[in-house]
DOLUM-578517 format. One line per 2 residues: number of its first residue (from 1); their letters; for each residue x, y, z of C-alpha. Coordinates in nm, 4 decimals. Layout:
N
NUM = A = X:Y:Z ~ ...
END
This chain:
348
1 = XX = 32.6356:15.4200:7.8980 ~ 32.6782:15.0561:8.0100
3 = XX = 32.4142:14.8557:8.1801 ~ 32.6252:14.8459:8.5013
5 = XX = 32.6363:15.2369:8.4944 ~ 32.2755:15.2615:8.4497
7 = XX = 32.2220:15.0161:8.7290 ~ 32.4503:15.2230:8.9587
9 = XX = 32.2737:15.5405:8.8675 ~ 31.9288:15.3854:8.9565
11 = XX = 32.0540:15.2558:9.2729 ~ 32.1954:15.5921:9.3738
13 = XX = 31.8788:15.7710:9.2909 ~ 31.6805:15.5192:9.4882
15 = XX = 31.9015:15.5772:9.7940 ~ 31.8665:15.9484:9.7639
17 = XX = 31.4978:15.9051:9.7423 ~ 31.4709:15.6685:10.0453
19 = XX = 31.6941:15.9161:10.2377 ~ 31.4683:16.2085:10.1637
21 = XX = 31.1647:16.0047:10.2421 ~ 31.3166:15.8988:10.5736
23 = XX = 31.4019:16.2661:10.6686 ~ 31.0503:16.3674:10.5710
25 = XX = 30.9135:16.0896:10.7745 ~ 31.1183:16.1804:11.0837
27 = XX = 31.0376:16.5424:11.0494 ~ 30.6599:16.4645:11.0255
29 = XX = 30.6762:16.2283:11.3318 ~ 30.8587:16.4875:11.5353
31 = XX = 30.6232:16.7512:11.4503 ~ 30.3414:16.5219:11.5422
33 = XX = 30.4905:16.4340:11.8626 ~ 30.5218:16.8130:11.9539
35 = XX = 30.1605:16.8691:11.8866 ~ 30.0411:17.0970:12.1602
37 = XX = 29.6791:17.1293:12.2664 ~ 29.5825:17.4829:12.3486
39 = XX = 29.2618:17.3845:12.5288 ~ 29.2625:17.5035:12.8797
41 = XX = 29.6046:17.6741:12.8400 ~ 29.6648:18.0270:12.9603
43 = XX = 29.7885:18.2524:12.6698 ~ 29.9304:18.6116:12.6860
45 = XX = 29.9028:18.8128:12.3800 ~ 30.0777:19.1604:12.3576
47 = XX = 29.9218:19.4250:12.1450 ~ 29.6019:19.2058:12.1664
49 = XX = 29.3463:19.4761:12.1637 ~ 29.3547:19.5198:11.7821
51 = XX = 29.5032:19.4302:11.4482 ~ 29.6996:19.1028:11.4195
53 = XX = 29.7006:19.0716:11.7995 ~ 29.3227:19.0547:11.8142
55 = XX = 29.2982:18.8162:11.5277 ~ 29.5431:18.5797:11.7097
57 = XX = 29.3431:18.6185:12.0384 ~ 29.0297:18.5165:11.8476
59 = XX = 29.1907:18.1905:11.7147 ~ 29.3268:18.1232:12.0638
61 = XX = 28.9707:18.1633:12.2070 ~ 28.8275:17.9359:11.9431
63 = XX = 29.0951:17.6677:12.0331 ~ 28.9819:17.6788:12.3988
65 = XX = 29.2598:17.8777:12.5516 ~ 29.2227:18.1325:12.8338
67 = XX = 29.3645:18.4678:12.7061 ~ 29.5137:18.7540:12.8668
69 = XX = 29.5263:19.0655:12.6501 ~ 29.8107:19.3094:12.7109
71 = XX = 29.7436:19.6604:12.5689 ~ 29.8464:20.0198:12.5938
73 = XX = 29.4988:20.1633:12.4516 ~ 29.2699:20.0948:12.7318
75 = XX = 28.9486:20.1925:12.5245 ~ 29.0439:19.9577:12.2443
77 = XX = 29.0962:19.6822:12.4983 ~ 28.7490:19.7194:12.6394
79 = XX = 28.5942:19.6668:12.3113 ~ 28.8135:19.3715:12.2278
81 = XX = 28.7493:19.2021:12.5601 ~ 28.3674:19.2471:12.5109
83 = XX = 28.4053:19.0683:12.1641 ~ 28.6147:18.7952:12.2841
85 = XX = 28.4252:18.7133:12.5951 ~ 28.1030:18.7015:12.3822
87 = XX = 28.2637:18.4170:12.1737 ~ 28.4837:18.2508:12.4490
89 = XX = 28.2622:17.9253:12.5173 ~ 28.3779:17.9145:12.8676
91 = XX = 28.7368:18.0068:12.8034 ~ 28.8441:18.3151:13.0239
93 = XX = 28.9586:18.6381:12.8803 ~ 29.1183:18.9261:13.0826
95 = XX = 29.2769:19.2503:12.9902 ~ 29.5708:19.4051:13.1492
97 = XX = 29.6824:19.7566:13.0596 ~ 30.0607:19.7945:13.0072
99 = XX = 30.3042:20.0184:12.8431 ~ 30.5640:19.7722:12.7257
101 = XX = 30.8209:20.0295:12.6715 ~ 30.8348:20.0753:13.0544
103 = XX = 31.0751:19.8090:13.1822 ~ 30.9337:19.8405:13.5372
105 = XX = 30.5808:19.7683:13.4233 ~ 30.6336:19.4345:13.2641
107 = XX = 30.6942:19.2400:13.5860 ~ 30.3805:19.3830:13.7556
109 = XX = 30.1782:19.2999:13.4439 ~ 30.2956:18.9342:13.4590
111 = XX = 30.1979:18.9290:13.8249 ~ 29.8599:19.0553:13.7451
113 = XX = 29.8084:18.7964:13.4647 ~ 29.9191:18.4988:13.7202
115 = XX = 29.6828:18.6338:13.9861 ~ 29.3941:18.6233:13.7551
117 = XX = 29.4534:18.3411:13.5142 ~ 29.7372:18.1408:13.6617
119 = XX = 30.0918:18.0608:13.5293 ~ 30.1528:18.1395:13.1474
121 = XX = 30.1696:17.8340:12.9152 ~ 30.1724:18.0361:12.5811
123 = XX = 30.3316:18.3731:12.4948 ~ 30.2687:18.5770:12.1845
125 = XX = 30.5012:18.8775:12.1401 ~ 30.3001:19.0660:11.8899
127 = XX = 30.2899:19.4242:12.0177 ~ 30.4483:19.6706:11.7795
129 = XX = 30.4596:20.0050:11.6140 ~ 30.5372:20.1182:11.2704
131 = XX = 30.7225:20.4556:11.1936 ~ 30.7212:20.5400:10.8264
133 = XX = 30.9334:20.8151:10.6701 ~ 31.2733:20.9041:10.5331
135 = XX = 31.5927:20.8762:10.7526 ~ 31.6369:21.2471:10.7696
137 = XX = 31.2966:21.2677:10.9415 ~ 31.3847:21.0013:11.2117
139 = XX = 31.5473:21.0804:11.5408 ~ 31.7472:20.8688:11.7991
141 = XX = 31.4293:20.8469:11.9984 ~ 31.2498:20.6594:11.7087
143 = XX = 31.5177:20.4008:11.6992 ~ 31.5278:20.3702:12.0982
145 = XX = 31.1445:20.3488:12.0971 ~ 31.1352:20.0710:11.8296
147 = XX = 31.4152:19.8687:12.0027 ~ 31.2456:19.8938:12.3404
149 = XX = 30.9222:19.7686:12.2061 ~ 31.0164:19.5136:11.9488
151 = XX = 31.3241:19.3628:12.1175 ~ 31.3723:19.4419:12.4905
153 = XX = 31.0026:19.3986:12.5919 ~ 30.9939:19.0491:12.4252
155 = XX = 31.3202:18.9588:12.5940 ~ 31.1712:19.0655:12.9216
157 = XX = 30.8400:18.8793:12.8799 ~ 31.0177:18.5571:12.7830
159 = XX = 31.2423:18.5703:13.0730 ~ 30.9487:18.6553:13.2893
161 = XX = 30.7461:18.3517:13.1851 ~ 31.0351:18.0919:13.1576
163 = XX = 30.9751:17.9728:13.5185 ~ 30.6080:17.9387:13.4577
165 = XX = 30.6508:17.7283:13.1557 ~ 30.9254:17.5168:13.3221
167 = XX = 30.6778:17.4481:13.6218 ~ 30.4050:17.3352:13.3783
169 = XX = 30.6319:17.1049:13.1832 ~ 30.7025:17.3294:12.8774
171 = XX = 30.5241:17.5914:12.6765 ~ 30.4972:17.7757:12.3559
173 = XX = 30.6369:18.1220:12.2410 ~ 30.5687:18.3149:11.9143
175 = XX = 30.7721:18.6222:11.8455 ~ 30.6130:18.8412:11.5606
177 = XX = 30.9103:18.9726:11.3717 ~ 30.8757:19.0948:11.0060
179 = XX = 30.9981:19.0330:10.6595 ~ 31.1542:19.3857:10.7397
181 = XX = 31.3784:19.1720:10.9790 ~ 31.5217:18.9945:10.6751
183 = XX = 31.5198:19.2798:10.4167 ~ 31.5627:19.6312:10.5455
185 = XX = 31.2857:19.8137:10.3762 ~ 31.3288:20.1850:10.2822
187 = XX = 31.1491:20.4424:10.4888 ~ 31.0945:20.1869:10.7572
189 = XX = 31.4552:20.1959:10.9184 ~ 31.3752:20.2064:11.2881
191 = XX = 31.1126:19.9381:11.2424 ~ 31.3430:19.7169:11.0324
193 = XX = 31.6498:19.7461:11.2745 ~ 31.4340:19.6490:11.5643
195 = XX = 31.2636:19.3574:11.3747 ~ 31.6183:19.2229:11.2743
197 = XX = 31.7068:19.2414:11.6445 ~ 31.3908:19.0578:11.7394
199 = XX = 31.4619:18.7866:11.4871 ~ 31.8043:18.7160:11.6167
201 = XX = 31.6650:18.7243:11.9642 ~ 31.3942:18.4662:11.8895
203 = XX = 31.6120:18.2207:11.7033 ~ 31.8670:18.2307:11.9828
205 = XX = 31.5935:18.1812:12.2468 ~ 31.4717:17.8784:12.0631
207 = XX = 31.8008:17.7167:12.1216 ~ 31.8354:17.8310:12.4807
209 = XX = 31.4860:17.7324:12.5832 ~ 31.4653:17.3927:12.4061
211 = XX = 31.5956:17.1949:12.7104 ~ 31.2929:17.3142:12.9007
213 = XX = 31.0474:17.1903:12.6467 ~ 30.9730:17.5411:12.5575
215 = XX = 30.9411:17.5918:12.1759 ~ 30.9893:17.9359:12.0290
217 = XX = 30.8592:18.0241:11.6850 ~ 30.9967:18.3095:11.4880
219 = XX = 30.7188:18.4605:11.2649 ~ 30.8162:18.6805:10.9705
221 = XX = 30.5092:18.8308:10.8142 ~ 30.5062:19.0448:10.4994
223 = XX = 30.2174:19.3030:10.4382 ~ 29.8896:19.2028:10.6071
225 = XX = 29.5518:19.3604:10.5879 ~ 29.5038:19.4339:10.9499
227 = XX = 29.3834:19.8030:10.9158 ~ 29.7162:19.8994:11.1042
229 = XX = 29.8035:20.1840:10.8737 ~ 29.5609:20.4124:11.0404
231 = XX = 29.7480:20.3777:11.3753 ~ 30.0996:20.3830:11.2274
233 = XX = 30.3077:20.6999:11.2503 ~ 30.4305:20.9017:10.9551
235 = XX = 30.7038:21.1617:10.8991 ~ 30.8388:21.3642:10.6123
237 = XX = 30.5665:21.4274:10.3643 ~ 30.2880:21.2901:10.5771
239 = XX = 30.0132:21.2447:10.3253 ~ 30.2299:21.0877:10.0605
241 = XX = 30.3991:20.8487:10.2983 ~ 30.0634:20.7391:10.4271
243 = XX = 29.9222:20.7090:10.0748 ~ 30.1906:20.4486:9.9526
245 = XX = 30.1918:20.2587:10.2701 ~ 29.8138:20.2295:10.3056
247 = XX = 29.7793:20.1329:9.9280 ~ 30.0529:19.8664:9.9435
249 = XX = 29.8852:19.7381:10.2540 ~ 29.5609:19.6922:10.0870
251 = XX = 29.6676:19.5239:9.7506 ~ 29.5697:19.1499:9.7503
253 = XX = 29.8927:19.0588:9.5557 ~ 30.1222:19.2262:9.8053
255 = XX = 29.9236:19.1663:10.1304 ~ 29.7628:18.8820:10.2916
257 = XX = 29.4419:18.8320:10.5064 ~ 29.5265:18.8948:10.8820
259 = XX = 29.2629:18.6236:10.9759 ~ 29.4716:18.3691:10.7647
261 = XX = 29.7998:18.4963:10.9058 ~ 29.6576:18.4533:11.2705
263 = XX = 29.5580:18.0850:11.1924 ~ 29.8992:18.0146:11.0480
265 = XX = 30.0739:18.1597:11.3642 ~ 29.8592:17.9650:11.6088
267 = XX = 29.9280:17.6454:11.4074 ~ 30.3040:17.7279:11.4404
269 = XX = 30.2409:17.7388:11.8215 ~ 30.0531:17.4100:11.8303
271 = XX = 30.3412:17.2354:11.6380 ~ 30.6175:17.4125:11.7886
273 = XX = 30.7573:17.5279:11.4560 ~ 31.0900:17.7119:11.4324
275 = XX = 31.0310:17.9443:11.1475 ~ 30.7250:18.0804:10.9638
277 = XX = 30.7325:18.3467:10.6709 ~ 30.3854:18.4617:10.5882
279 = XX = 30.2828:18.5519:10.2463 ~ 30.4157:18.4729:9.9099
281 = XX = 30.5869:18.8155:9.8389 ~ 30.7464:18.7781:10.1851
283 = XX = 30.8767:18.4249:10.0864 ~ 31.0019:18.5476:9.7684
285 = XX = 31.1878:18.8415:9.9234 ~ 31.3418:18.6211:10.1838
287 = XX = 31.4616:18.3675:9.9229 ~ 31.5847:18.6444:9.6897
289 = XX = 31.7821:18.8006:9.9789 ~ 31.9410:18.4725:10.0721
291 = XX = 32.0568:18.3882:9.7141 ~ 32.1161:18.7437:9.5728
293 = XX = 32.1786:18.9846:9.8727 ~ 32.3656:19.2346:9.6551
295 = XX = 32.0897:19.2533:9.3955 ~ 31.8174:19.2997:9.6655
297 = XX = 32.0127:19.5723:9.8147 ~ 32.0416:19.7553:9.4832
299 = XX = 31.6612:19.7132:9.4414 ~ 31.5888:19.8678:9.7696
301 = XX = 31.8223:20.1675:9.6645 ~ 31.6067:20.2157:9.3599
303 = XX = 31.2913:20.1873:9.5660 ~ 31.4213:20.4653:9.7969
305 = XX = 31.4535:20.6903:9.5027 ~ 31.0908:20.6700:9.4008
307 = XX = 30.9466:20.7161:9.7504 ~ 30.8605:21.0603:9.8806
309 = XX = 31.1738:21.2546:9.9996 ~ 30.9735:21.5055:10.1995
311 = XX = 31.1276:21.8376:10.3261 ~ 31.3983:21.8905:10.5814
313 = XX = 31.2109:22.1552:10.7765 ~ 31.1246:22.0928:11.1446
315 = XX = 30.7774:21.9783:11.0443 ~ 30.9225:21.6809:10.8671
317 = XX = 31.0153:21.5328:11.2046 ~ 30.6652:21.5681:11.3309
319 = XX = 30.5081:21.2159:11.3695 ~ 30.1417:21.1987:11.2811
321 = XX = 29.9148:20.8972:11.2861 ~ 29.7773:20.7708:10.9556
323 = XX = 29.4216:20.9037:11.0420 ~ 29.5759:21.2413:11.0585
325 = XX = 29.7556:21.2089:10.7234 ~ 29.4563:21.1295:10.4849
327 = XX = 29.4309:21.2673:10.1374 ~ 29.2480:21.2050:9.8168
329 = XX = 29.4699:20.8936:9.7591 ~ 29.4068:20.7360:10.0966
331 = XX = 29.1531:20.6521:10.1959 ~ 29.0111:20.5635:9.8569
333 = XX = 28.9129:20.2755:9.6421 ~ 29.2681:20.1694:9.6388
335 = XX = 29.2645:20.1257:10.0319 ~ 28.9133:19.9763:10.0690
337 = XX = 29.0350:19.6361:10.1824 ~ 29.2445:19.7993:10.4470
339 = XX = 28.9617:20.0247:10.5695 ~ 28.7404:19.7210:10.6100
341 = XX = 29.0123:19.5550:10.7940 ~ 29.0486:19.8359:11.0247
343 = XX = 28.6750:19.8152:11.1160 ~ 28.6980:19.4390:11.1710
345 = XX = 29.0123:19.4571:11.3851 ~ 28.9435:19.7462:11.6213
347 = XX = 29.1776:19.9904:11.4561 ~ 28.9142:20.2658:11.4593
END
């Protein structure tokens, strides 16, 4: 290679490096310019009485935000409110009971929040349910319920707070979808379908709301140690379905700390980030699906074959909670971390 060629190569490499540095610098500056202080803001967290929602509420209170918990479980909400108020350091914490699957209730819930806290600055659409079991055990009602809670309720709440955020000069929204909204996971089909829908809704809303200085973050968690398997519902071979799900949810290599996940979600709110994938397994799954979707699809087919097939009797379609589906495998030493998380996160 001639000296001239080497000089051109070095010059090209230098320009590429300079370009990358410039892009990184612009991205950093834009992110810093979007930094949003949560102190004194009014935040609404759906499903905030337990699990990941409660973890997020804890971080928001630590940041000095006033927090409205929206919850279906009134007893769990009372316990969550007592804890958060004891740690609030002057921030206000309120609870509003609401079944988010009831479209007529959402508007009234938002009015209650405004009457007590004021207009909403921050919205976290976290409320969710997990239905575990083979497809033959699922019904149309399972799919409709998942869509209502994971897609239509977030749509209604986002539209409901848009004018609040406009009036206050902007706002922040985080929609908690799932890696199940990128890779359709066997035995979680109603859940995955609805989380795919929420992901598309969230990404589209970011573009639509940007002109109002409202930044929408799409959050894609993998498994988290929230303690939620106890309150998930199971169909088919109830005990075996609960066992595999609870064990997977407990393993450190497969799942991440819910407290760490909550801190990362709140950071995304503060910086107005577009897209957050939580946990190394989830990031690897998303990357693999993006590059080799066919291979991932074949892998999911193999996974389906090793999961419990269950029976096809009427009892297979009976939905039981995790705590009603316990066996010698779960709870056990294999699920210890999830059991501890359940105690910490008000899942009992």
